[in-house]
N, C-alpha and C positions, 0 to 999 in steps of 0.2 A: 504494500500500500504506500503510495506516494503522499507524504505529508508536507512537502515543501511548499505547496500552493495554498495551504491553509492560512498561513501568516499573511500572505499578500491579499487573499480573499477577505480576511478579517479587516485589514487596513482599508481596502476598497469599500467595504460595507460601512465602516466608521466614517470615512470621508463622505459617502453618500448621505448618511444620516445627518452629518453636520451641514452639508449643503441644503438638505431639505429643511432643517431647522432655521437656517439663515433665510431661506426663501420665504418661509412662513412668517418669520418676524418682519421681513420687509413688506410682505403683503398686508399684515395687520397694521403696520404703520401707515401704509398708503390708504387703507380703509379709514383709519382714524382721521387722517388729514382731509379726506373727501367728506367725512361726516362734519368736520368743523367748517369746511367751506360751504356745505349745504345749509348748515344752521345759520351762517352769516347771510346767505342769500335769502333764506326764509325770514330773517329778522328785518330785512330791508323792504319787504313787501308792505304795501299800505294796509291799514287795518280794514277788516271786513265789517260790514254793517248788517245787523239782523233785521230782516223784514218782519212785518206783522204776521201773525199766524195764518191769516186768511190769504195772503199773497203767495203765489207760486205753488199752490196745492192742487190746482185743477188745470186741465188743458182743454181748450175748446177745439174739437176735432172737425167741426163743420166748416166747409169752405163755401 
């Protein structure tokens, strides 16, 4: 049985796990930044006004 490849396989797997962890961390940071940007955009929207309860509840379908 050849056991010389086990060490290099283990090193390659460790490097792949590290690469995946870094990629996941970068993705999470990018999502956090996008969330902050979205919240800033939502805060710049003008306030909405509530209509009285009888407005916008019925649609006239006759033409």
